C-alpha positions as a Python dict, from the first residue, in 0.01 Angstrom:
ca = {
    (1, 'M'): (0, 0, 0),
    (2, 'L'): (-171, -275, -133),
    (3, 'V'): (-528, -294, -322),
    (4, 'S'): (-597, -552, -91),
    (5, 'D'): (-612, -284, 198),
    (6, 'V'): (-921, -66, 57),
    (7, 'M'): (-1112, -243, -255),
    (8, 'A'): (-1463, -362, -181),
    (9, 'A'): (-1490, -713, -111),
    (10, 'F'): (-1794, -786, -216),
    (11, 'P'): (-1870, -618, -485),
    (12, 'A'): (-2189, -605, -771),
    (13, 'Y'): (-2238, -832, -989),
    (14, 'I'): (-2425, -1044, -1262),
    (15, 'R'): (-2377, -1379, -1462),
    (16, 'L'): (-2385, -1423, -1841),
    (17, 'G'): (-2740, -1547, -1960),
    (18, 'S'): (-2918, -1263, -1723),
    (19, 'T'): (-3145, -1007, -1915),
    (20, 'I'): (-3112, -656, -2013),
    (21, 'R'): (-3396, -580, -1757),
    (22, 'R'): (-3241, -782, -1446),
    (23, 'A'): (-2896, -584, -1499),
    (24, 'A'): (-3071, -249, -1488),
    (25, 'E'): (-3241, -375, -1169),
    (26, 'V'): (-2888, -489, -1006),
    (27, 'V'): (-2755, -108, -1179),
    (28, 'S'): (-3026, 52, -989),
    (29, 'V'): (-3002, -108, -615),
    (30, 'S'): (-2637, -135, -624),
    (31, 'E'): (-2618, 252, -708),
    (32, 'V'): (-2254, 146, -876),
    (33, 'G'): (-2237, 233, -1227),
    (34, 'Q'): (-2057, -83, -1352),
    (35, 'L'): (-2150, -478, -1239),
    (36, 'M'): (-1880, -722, -1268),
    (37, 'V'): (-1970, -1034, -1460),
    (38, 'L'): (-1941, -1345, -1442),
    (39, 'D'): (-1986, -1680, -1558),
    (40, 'H'): (-2171, -1946, -1531),
    (41, 'D'): (-1881, -2181, -1294),
    (42, 'G'): (-1830, -1793, -1094),
    (43, 'R'): (-1471, -1716, -1292),
    (44, 'F'): (-1493, -1360, -1400),
    (45, 'V'): (-1545, -1240, -1792),
    (46, 'G'): (-1538, -892, -1809),
    (47, 'S'): (-1794, -585, -1671),
    (48, 'L'): (-2088, -398, -1850),
    (49, 'S'): (-2195, -32, -1755),
    (50, 'E'): (-2474, 158, -1736),
    (51, 'E'): (-2351, 363, -2023),
    (52, 'D'): (-2297, -18, -2202),
    (53, 'L'): (-2711, -34, -2073),
    (54, 'V'): (-2802, 345, -2192),
    (55, 'R'): (-2621, 292, -2511),
    (56, 'A'): (-2791, -20, -2655),
    (57, 'M'): (-3162, 153, -2587),
    (58, 'L'): (-3026, 442, -2758),
    (59, 'P'): (-3207, 537, -3109),
    (60, 'G'): (-2999, 602, -3405),
    (61, 'F'): (-3040, 970, -3532),
    (62, 'E'): (-3279, 821, -3800),
    (63, 'D'): (-3474, 671, -3600),
    (64, 'V'): (-3542, 980, -3441),
    (65, 'T'): (-3648, 1179, -3728),
    (66, 'T'): (-3855, 898, -3877),
    (67, 'A'): (-4089, 889, -3558),
    (68, 'G'): (-4109, 1323, -3539),
    (69, 'G'): (-3743, 1440, -3494),
    (70, 'T'): (-3863, 1584, -3153),
    (71, 'L'): (-3712, 1514, -2824),
    (72, 'A'): (-4007, 1386, -2699),
    (73, 'D'): (-4044, 1134, -3026),
    (74, 'A'): (-3641, 1055, -2961),
    (75, 'F'): (-3764, 964, -2580),
    (76, 'R'): (-4045, 780, -2690),
    (77, 'V'): (-3806, 562, -2888),
    (78, 'F'): (-3552, 560, -2617),
    (79, 'L'): (-3828, 371, -2407),
    (80, 'E'): (-3983, 128, -2688),
    (81, 'R'): (-3650, -1, -2732),
    (82, 'G'): (-3593, -75, -2399),
    (83, 'R'): (-3889, -228, -2352),
    (84, 'V'): (-3808, -476, -2697),
    (85, 'L'): (-3431, -484, -2539),
    (86, 'A'): (-3539, -596, -2167),
    (87, 'D'): (-3562, -1000, -2193),
    (88, 'R'): (-3233, -1023, -2393),
    (89, 'V'): (-2924, -1119, -2266),
    (90, 'I'): (-2637, -917, -2150),
    (91, 'D'): (-2397, -1084, -2348),
    (92, 'P'): (-2326, -904, -2616),
    (93, 'L'): (-2259, -642, -2423),
    (94, 'V'): (-1986, -720, -2232),
    (95, 'V'): (-1661, -603, -2200),
    (96, 'R'): (-1437, -882, -2214),
    (97, 'D'): (-1112, -700, -2226),
    (98, 'A'): (-1158, -544, -1905),
    (99, 'A'): (-806, -431, -1712),
    (100, 'T'): (-792, -546, -1387),
    (101, 'V'): (-577, -579, -1051),
    (102, 'R'): (-498, -820, -870),
    (103, 'S'): (-550, -830, -433),
    (104, 'T'): (-180, -822, -426),
    (105, 'D'): (-69, -541, -635),
    (106, 'E'): (37, -189, -485),
    (107, 'L'): (-265, 71, -469),
    (108, 'A'): (-13, 278, -650),
    (109, 'R'): (-32, 75, -990),
    (110, 'A'): (-365, 41, -989),
    (111, 'A'): (-430, 442, -939),
    (112, 'I'): (-182, 493, -1222),
    (113, 'V'): (-399, 217, -1459),
    (114, 'M'): (-749, 368, -1332),
    (115, 'I'): (-588, 709, -1441),
    (116, 'N'): (-447, 663, -1801),
    (117, 'R'): (-739, 470, -1908),
    (118, 'G'): (-990, 698, -1762),
    (119, 'I'): (-1126, 378, -1540),
    (120, 'R'): (-1398, 485, -1287),
    (121, 'R'): (-1330, 99, -1090),
    (122, 'L'): (-1165, -205, -1154),
    (123, 'P'): (-1248, -578, -1119),
    (124, 'V'): (-1013, -697, -854),
    (125, 'V'): (-891, -1081, -1010),
    (126, 'D'): (-727, -1310, -856),
    (127, 'D'): (-655, -1646, -1064),
    (128, 'G'): (-963, -1560, -1242),
    (129, 'T'): (-1233, -1551, -950),
    (130, 'L'): (-1354, -1152, -853),
    (131, 'V'): (-1258, -1046, -524),
    (132, 'G'): (-1352, -719, -503),
    (133, 'T'): (-1373, -385, -715),
    (134, 'L'): (-1147, -98, -639),
    (135, 'S'): (-1317, 262, -755),
    (136, 'R'): (-1120, 592, -761),
    (137, 'A'): (-1322, 651, -416),
    (138, 'D'): (-1142, 355, -238),
    (139, 'L'): (-840, 555, -363),
    (140, 'C'): (-921, 887, -193),
    (141, 'R'): (-1015, 704, 135),
    (142, 'A'): (-690, 574, 145),
    (143, 'V'): (-525, 893, 100),
    (144, 'I'): (-730, 1026, 376),
    (145, 'Y'): (-701, 779, 620),
    (146, 'H'): (-348, 646, 601),
    (147, 'S'): (-168, 976, 536),
}
């Protein structure tokens, strides 16, 4: 069985130069934890996870202690950092060395890559073009419907 047999053909994506606010909106609407990132020519360049977005806004220990040291203070600093970062571009947060598979790869190969690297969603890239994504849920569906 090939990756193309079970991949999602219309992945959630965002373009380089987009703001962190826009990325957060796309994550919220698409309900996926990882956005694929394309350049201005539509070529795949990497990925951006909701974890990357949250991590960028998390206050450091010193920030929290300076603000008062409580969980409420930490959350207030988190919100403030989010407001400050919202209009910055996503480019520095993009993981550019993301593991990828081709649509013609065997599904078993993709599954091994996902498990060995702890990846929940793999970009499917053919000749630099994003053609889909493969999630762990897609792997589960393949087992259920093709066994």
